[in-house]
C-alpha positions as CSV (number, residue, x, y, z in Angstrom):
1,M,-17.7,120.9,55.0
2,S,-16.5,118.0,57.1
3,S,-16.1,118.0,60.8
4,A,-13.2,116.7,62.9
5,S,-15.2,113.6,63.7
6,D,-15.6,112.6,60.1
7,H,-11.9,112.2,59.5
8,T,-8.9,111.2,61.4
9,T,-5.4,111.8,60.0
10,D,-2.1,110.2,60.7
11,L,1.1,110.9,58.9
12,A,1.8,107.2,58.5
13,S,-1.6,106.2,57.1
14,P,-4.3,107.6,54.8
15,P,-7.3,109.3,56.3
16,V,-9.9,107.0,57.8
17,R,-13.5,108.0,57.4
18,R,-16.0,106.8,60.0
19,R,-19.6,106.2,59.4
20,P,-22.4,105.2,61.9
21,R,-23.5,101.6,61.7
22,T,-25.8,99.6,63.9
23,V,-24.0,96.6,65.5
24,C,-25.9,94.5,67.9
25,G,-28.5,97.2,68.3
26,Q,-26.0,99.9,69.1
27,D,-24.9,102.8,66.8
28,R,-21.1,102.7,66.6
29,M,-18.6,104.5,64.5
30,L,-16.8,102.0,62.3
31,P,-13.6,102.6,60.5
32,Q,-14.2,103.0,56.8
33,S,-11.6,103.0,54.1
34,T,-11.5,101.9,50.5
35,V,-9.8,99.1,48.6
36,G,-9.8,100.0,45.0
37,N,-13.3,101.6,44.5
38,M,-15.0,99.4,47.1
39,P,-15.7,100.7,50.6
40,L,-14.2,98.6,53.4
41,V,-16.1,98.9,56.7
42,L,-14.6,96.9,59.5
43,P,-16.5,96.2,62.8
44,Q,-14.2,96.4,65.7
45,A,-14.1,96.1,69.5
46,E,-14.7,99.4,71.2
47,R,-12.5,98.9,74.2
48,I,-10.5,96.6,76.4
49,E,-12.4,95.8,79.6
50,Q,-11.1,94.6,83.0
51,V,-13.3,91.6,83.8
52,E,-13.5,89.4,86.9
53,L,-11.9,86.1,86.0
54,A,-14.8,84.2,87.6
55,A,-17.1,85.8,84.9
56,L,-15.3,84.1,82.0
57,R,-16.2,80.7,80.8
58,G,-14.0,78.5,78.5
59,Y,-15.6,77.1,75.4
60,D,-16.4,73.4,76.2
61,R,-15.6,72.3,72.6
62,N,-12.3,74.2,72.2
63,P,-10.2,72.1,70.0
64,R,-6.9,73.8,70.9
65,V,-5.1,72.1,73.8
66,H,-2.5,73.6,76.1
67,S,-0.1,71.4,78.1
68,P,0.6,72.2,81.7
69,K,4.1,73.2,80.6
70,Q,2.8,75.7,78.0
71,V,0.3,77.2,80.5
72,T,3.2,77.8,82.9
73,Q,5.2,79.4,80.0
74,I,2.2,81.7,79.2
75,A,2.0,82.5,83.0
76,T,5.7,83.3,83.0
77,S,5.3,85.6,80.0
78,I,2.4,87.4,81.6
79,R,4.4,87.8,84.9
80,E,7.4,89.1,82.9
81,F,5.8,91.3,80.3
82,G,2.3,92.0,81.6
83,F,-1.0,90.9,80.2
84,G,-0.6,92.5,76.8
85,N,-2.8,90.2,74.8
86,P,-6.4,90.4,76.0
87,I,-8.7,87.4,76.1
88,I,-11.3,87.6,73.3
89,V,-14.9,86.7,74.4
90,D,-18.4,86.7,73.0
91,A,-21.3,88.7,74.4
92,G,-21.9,86.0,77.1
93,Y,-18.2,86.1,78.2
94,V,-17.4,82.7,76.6
95,V,-13.8,82.6,75.4
96,I,-13.4,82.8,71.7
97,A,-9.6,83.1,71.8
98,G,-7.3,83.0,74.7
99,H,-8.0,79.7,76.6
100,G,-4.3,79.4,77.3
101,R,-4.2,83.0,78.7
102,L,-7.3,82.2,80.8
103,A,-5.6,79.1,82.3
104,A,-2.4,81.0,82.9
105,A,-4.4,83.8,84.7
106,R,-5.9,81.1,86.9
107,E,-2.5,79.6,87.6
108,L,-1.2,83.1,88.6
109,G,-4.2,83.7,90.9
110,L,-5.3,86.8,89.0
111,T,-8.8,88.0,89.8
112,R,-9.3,90.4,86.9
113,V,-8.0,90.1,83.3
114,P,-8.2,92.3,80.2
115,V,-10.9,91.2,77.8
116,I,-12.2,92.3,74.4
117,R,-15.8,91.5,73.7
118,L,-16.7,90.8,70.1
119,E,-20.4,91.3,70.1
120,H,-20.8,91.9,66.4
121,L,-20.0,88.3,65.4
122,T,-22.7,85.7,64.5
123,P,-22.4,82.3,66.2
124,E,-21.0,80.9,62.9
125,Q,-18.4,83.6,62.8
126,V,-17.4,83.0,66.4
127,G,-16.8,79.3,65.6
128,A,-14.7,80.2,62.5
129,Y,-12.7,82.8,64.4
130,R,-11.9,80.3,67.2
131,I,-10.1,78.2,64.7
132,T,-8.8,80.9,62.4
133,D,-7.1,82.8,65.3
134,N,-5.0,79.8,66.2
135,R,-4.5,78.5,62.7
136,L,-3.1,81.7,61.2
137,A,-0.4,81.8,63.8
138,E,0.6,78.2,63.1
139,L,0.8,78.9,59.3
140,S,3.3,81.8,59.7
141,G,7.0,81.3,59.5
142,W,10.3,82.7,60.8
143,D,13.0,84.7,59.0
144,E,15.8,82.6,60.4
145,E,18.5,85.2,59.9
146,L,16.5,87.9,61.7
147,L,15.4,85.5,64.4
148,A,19.1,84.5,65.1
149,L,19.9,88.2,65.5
150,E,17.1,88.8,67.9
151,L,18.0,85.7,70.0
152,Q,21.6,86.7,70.0
153,D,20.6,90.1,71.5
154,L,18.4,88.3,74.1
155,A,21.0,85.7,75.1
156,S,22.7,87.9,77.7
157,L,19.4,88.9,79.4
158,E,18.3,87.4,82.6
159,L,14.6,87.9,82.7
160,R,13.1,87.5,86.1
161,G,11.4,84.3,86.7
162,A,11.8,83.2,83.1
163,G,13.6,80.0,83.9
164,H,13.2,78.2,80.6
165,A,12.4,81.1,78.3
166,P,9.6,80.3,75.8
167,Y,11.0,82.9,73.3
168,C,13.9,80.5,72.8
169,E,11.6,77.8,71.4
170,T,11.0,78.8,67.8
171,R,9.7,75.4,66.7
172,G,6.6,73.5,67.8
173,P,6.7,70.0,69.3
174,D,6.6,68.5,65.8
175,H,9.9,70.1,64.7
């Protein structure tokens, strides 16, 4: 007999079994599914925390750079749409992903920001994730037809404070 905590169901997805696993010395319930006959267990963040901005530290060797213009665009996006993409940090509150959002939060004068702590990663995984998080977005493309439809729908909008709307820039500085 299984209990309600053993399974969660959703009409759109198969049941997800959870099993206890120790991560960083804490027992957590991790999602477990299967791919073929192999179990797939994925460590994940438990929650989004609101953290004092002063507690966060940027990674000194972060290879990703953000121009002042881009930081202002990120700040404009946060002001317009809210802080919907938390800053990802390690256990010591050093930024793994989100240096641009951190700079934008400072520009906006925010005192608290949403943060996800990834305590289950090894130092090597943290380093790899720093690059992977940015690189995967760079490697994606656009469906030009669908993008044109979306931009056409947005053309008549006047978003407050958007000025030069970053969503209109679909190509990086090299294109």
